[in-house]
N, C-alpha and C positions, 0 to 999 in steps of 0.2 A: 695419347691414344685412350679412348674410353674402354673401360673394362666391362666385358659382357658378363652378366650374372646368369648362371645356369640354375634353373629351378629343378631340384632333384625331387622326384616324386617318391614319397615314402609310402610303404604299404599301409593301407588303412586298417586299423585295428577295430574289428567289430565288437560292439558292446555285447557282453553276455546277457542272456535273459536271466530273469530272477531265478527261475527253476534251475538253470545251469549253475549259477553262483551258489545256490543253496546246496545243490548236489556236491559241488567241489568242496564247500565248507564241511559238509558232513563226512566226506572222505578224509579230510584233514583231521577232523575230530576223532574219527575211528582210528586213524593211524596213531595219533597221540595216545589214545586209550589203550591200544594194543602195546605200544611201547611201555606205558606205565605198568600194564599187566606183566610184561616180561621183566621189567626192573624189579617190581615187588616180588615176583616169583624167585628171581635170582637172589634177591636179598634174603628171602626166607631160607633158601638152601644154604647160602654161604654163612650168614650171621646167626640164624636161628631166631626163634620167636622172642619178641619183646614188645614194649609199648609202641615204639615207632613202627613196627611191623603192622600192628593193628590199625594204627593211624593211616598208614599207606593203603591198606585194604579198604578202609572207610572212604578215603579220597577216591580210590579207583571205583568203588561201587557208586559213589555220587556222580562221577564222570560218566559212567555207563548209563545211569538213570537219566542224566541230563541229555545224553545223546539220543536216547529213545523218546524223550519228551519233545525235543526239538524237531525230530522227524515227524 
């Protein structure tokens, strides 16, 4: 007996426009930047100021600047 093959129709995934992809990326970068801000702030409160703290703030500042340049 021959086996019948059923073709299951999968939902078509529509490609995002470039503007939507860029907006999604910017939201992700903003989320990471916010998480870094929270982490460095908590580190400041718990550990106290030292060289790594200033390095963390410098990285955070560069991430913020990059976010605004990309937009």
